[in-house]
C-alpha positions in Angstrom: -18.1 -22.9 24.0 -19.5 -20.5 26.6 -22.7 -18.7 25.8 -24.8 -16.2 27.7 -28.5 -16.6 28.1 -30.6 -13.4 28.2 -34.4 -13.7 27.8 -33.8 -17.1 26.2 -31.6 -15.6 23.5 -28.1 -17.1 23.2 -25.4 -14.5 22.9 -21.9 -15.6 21.9 -19.0 -14.0 23.7 -17.5 -12.8 20.4 -20.7 -11.1 19.4 -21.0 -9.3 22.8 -17.3 -8.2 22.7 -17.7 -7.0 19.1 -20.7 -4.9 20.0 -19.1 -3.6 23.1 -16.0 -2.5 21.2 -18.2 -0.8 18.7 -20.2 1.2 21.3 -16.9 2.1 23.1 -15.6 3.6 19.9 -18.7 5.7 19.2 -19.5 6.4 22.8 -17.1 9.3 23.1 -18.8 12.6 21.9 -15.8 13.7 19.9 -15.7 10.5 17.9 -19.4 10.7 17.2 -18.9 14.3 16.0 -16.1 13.1 13.7 -18.3 10.4 12.2 -21.1 12.9 11.6 -18.6 15.5 10.1 -17.3 12.9 7.7 -20.8 11.9 6.8 -21.4 10.0 3.6 -18.4 11.7 2.0 -14.9 12.2 3.1 -12.9 14.7 5.1 -9.2 15.5 5.7 -8.0 16.3 9.2 -7.7 20.1 8.4 -11.4 20.1 7.6 -12.2 18.3 10.8 -10.1 20.8 12.7 -12.0 23.7 11.3 -15.4 22.1 11.6 -15.0 20.8 15.1 -12.8 23.5 16.5 -10.2 21.0 17.8 -6.5 20.6 17.5 -5.0 18.2 14.9 -3.4 16.0 17.5 -6.7 15.4 19.3 -8.6 14.6 16.1 -5.8 12.3 15.0 -6.0 10.3 18.2 -9.7 9.9 17.9 -9.4 8.9 14.2 -6.9 6.2 15.2 -9.5 4.7 17.6 -12.2 4.9 14.8 -9.8 3.2 12.4 -8.9 0.5 14.9 -12.6 -0.2 15.3 -13.0 -0.4 11.5 -15.4 2.5 11.4 -13.3 4.8 9.2 -10.8 4.1 6.5 -8.0 6.4 5.3 -6.8 7.1 1.8 -3.7 9.2 1.0 -3.9 11.7 -1.9 -0.7 13.7 -2.3 0.0 15.5 1.0 -3.5 14.9 2.4 -5.1 11.9 4.0 -8.8 11.7 3.4 -11.0 9.7 5.8 -14.4 8.1 4.9 -16.7 5.8 6.7 -16.1 2.1 6.2 -19.9 1.7 6.0 -21.5 5.0 4.8 -25.0 3.7 5.6 -23.9 3.9 9.3 -24.8 7.6 9.2 -28.5 6.7 8.5 -28.5 4.5 11.6 -27.1 7.3 13.7 -29.7 9.8 12.4 -32.5 7.2 13.0 -31.3 6.7 16.6 -31.2 10.4 17.1 -34.8 10.7 15.8 -35.9 8.0 18.3 -34.3 10.1 21.0 -36.0 13.2 19.8 -33.0 14.8 18.1 -33.9 16.5 14.8 -32.0 15.0 11.9 -31.1 18.5 10.7 -29.1 19.0 13.9 -27.0 15.9 13.4 -26.6 16.4 9.6 -25.4 20.0 10.1 -22.0 18.7 11.1 -21.5 17.2 7.6 -22.1 20.5 5.9 -19.6 21.0 3.0 -18.2 23.4 2.0 -18.0 24.8 5.5 -17.6 28.6 5.6 -14.2 29.7 6.8 -12.6 26.2 6.5 -9.2 26.5 4.9 -9.1 22.8 3.8 -8.7 22.2 0.0 -12.3 20.8 -0.2 -13.9 23.9 1.2 -11.5 26.6 -0.1 -9.7 25.3 -3.2 -6.7 27.3 -4.2 -7.0 29.3 -7.3 -4.3 27.2 -8.9 -5.6 23.7 -9.3 -2.1 22.3 -9.3 -2.1 23.0 -5.5 -5.5 21.5 -4.7 -6.4 18.1 -3.4 -6.5 15.7 -6.3 -7.4 12.1 -6.9 -6.0 9.5 -9.2 -8.5 8.1 -11.6 -8.8 4.4 -12.1 -10.2 4.7 -15.6 -6.9 4.0 -17.2 -3.4 2.8 -16.3 -2.1 6.3 -16.7 -1.6 8.4 -13.6 -4.1 11.2 -14.3 -4.9 13.6 -11.5 -8.2 15.3 -11.3 -9.3 18.1 -8.9 -11.7 16.9 -6.2 -15.0 18.8 -6.6 -17.8 18.8 -4.0 
């Protein structure tokens, strides 16, 4: 097995390539914004469109990279797909790194604001008829009961 020696610390090639892939995934500003916008909760693409001011196709391409890097996971609910972080504690690490670099945590956390004024997504602007809002299946029983998502 090939190992690398840096300051007398042995680094396995798999560990290096894993870390490199991780930093490649979050190294693009749009993907970092997406992670911060999702935050410790979840977001659908229409929310990310509104929040980031980007087209759906662009956001979807970046979400695919984040999914391939196992940073976000997707869950379908009716017509919507909701994205959440695979490891929600990751946001705390981003915030901490920002603080080390002199970036106020409020500045980074502002992207995860929900509800976001003017956002047409069902989480921020639920329709008056709950039958047309985003819903989630409950796992409390074997019945398929739908409940409105409330944030």
